[in-house]
C-alpha positions, 0 to 999 in steps of 0.5 A: 568117303573118298571113292576110287574111280576109273575114267573111260574116255579122255578125248573130246568131252572126256577131256573136259572131264579131266580138266573141268568136271572131275578135278573139283570133286578130287580136290574136295576129297569125294573122288580119287582117279586111279586110272584113265582109258582111251583107245587113242593113246594121244588123248590120255595126255588129258588125263595126265595133265588134268588129273595128274595120272602117271603112264602106269595109270593110263590104258588103251583097253578098259578091261585091262584097267579094270583088272589091274586097278582097284576101284569103286566106280567108273565114268563112261565118256565114249560114243553111245554105241560103245556104252553097253560093252563098257557097262558089261566090263564094269559090272563084271568088276563090281563097279558102280557107273556114271555115264555120259548121256545117252544111256545107249544108242537105242532104247533096247540097249538102254533097257538092257543096260538098266536091267543088267545094273539092277540084276548086279545090284549096282548104281548107275547114273547118267549125266544129263548136264543141260538139265542141271546147267545154271540157266536151265536150273534157274528157269526150273526153279522159277517155274516151281515157285508157282508165282507165274500161274500154271504152265501152258506150253513150252518152246525150245530152239536149238539152231546151229551152223555145223553143216560141214563134216567134222564141225560137230565132231566127226563121229556125230556126222556118221550117226543115224538120227544124230540130232536127236541122239546127240542133241535132242536127248538133252533138249527133250529131257529138259522140256519134260523136266520143265513140264514136271510130267512124263511125256504122253505123246510125241509127233516128230519130223526129222530130215537132212537138207542136201547141204548137210554133211551127215549120215542121218537126219540133223534137223527136227521139229517135234511136238510133245504132250505131257500127262499133266496137259502141258505141251511143248515144241522143239526146233533143232537144227545143225545145218542152218545158215547161222547159229541163233541159239547154239549149244548151251545157249538155247532159247526156251520160252515158258508160257504161263497164265500170269507170265511169259518167261524167256530164257535166251542165250543164258539171260532169263526175263519175265513178262507179266500179264497186264490185263490193261494191255489187251488187246495186243494184235500187232504190237510186239512186247515192250522190252522195257516191260521185261524184268530180268531174273538173276541166275542162281549162284549156288553152283556147281553146275552141269556135270560137276554137280551131277558127279557130286549127286552120284557120290552122295548116292554112293554115300547112301543118299537118295538116288540121283534124279538121272539114275539109269532107271528114271533116265529111261524116260529120256531114251524113250523120248528119243526112240519115240521121236525117231519112230514118229518121224519114220511112220508119220504118226504120233507115238505113245511114249509110255506104251513104247517104253513099257512094251520095250521093257517087256520085250527085252530079256537078259540071257 
């Protein structure tokens, strides 16, 4: 079945939806884009050029678009603080929803959105694109084979030089806890996915160096423990002198009993444990001992793949992995990290999510 969709937000990341993510799903007959919305009229040019929309199909107000265009669903590609308003309007017009991460800018708002969606009997997915990127998917599949023995711990490095105002998109420089909300939401989610368990506790330190032109913290060091005993460490930075592992090119190391798996700038390598090589106290790993692991080739990847999963769900399939209810785990990770950095204490993630869910009610 072909579903009619309205895209809300066509600038910035929304432009990529117009040119990269939606077109393949339009071409294969899964979606038909009937309208696009952006408060910046100039950004609607992306919808016209990328999706072939006419002037009459382009709007600067979502409510008007929802009223004038018949649709089955909408895509939300606007800053997180505006998500709930668009969700409210979409549900009022009986639309299913696919939203860019995060669900909202706070855990409370995210829980409220999830409850509204459930009450309305609609489906809502969240595009956690990094988890479904080609290289991270390959690493996840490799870990799931069991060929490397049990997973002990994970390391993820994401470091950039985006210290000047506007270098990471101006709106991100004006957000409190911007690194966690706009970057860590992907990275902590990936670590939980690779660990294959819910996060139990988080201990985080976040801060802003004097040379970072941000309204809130843009650096973070985070320790995570998972319910299956796996541990993880996250290093995130937006104001470093140089980008060692920038957006999409993260460094992830998985330490297993029988192998060390290293994903670095989209190259995946395996170092097998060699009992005869012990002890190794000072010598580094011999690069010649690394076996390259080919990346999976059965794409599409990232948002294009997630849009397919969303449509499959609308067709009556299983809920997509990043459905709004399950994706509350990702929001809880961010809220817990922010709280931990504020209090200086570890935070029990599941207790935080359960307490917030109990406390948030709909009028």
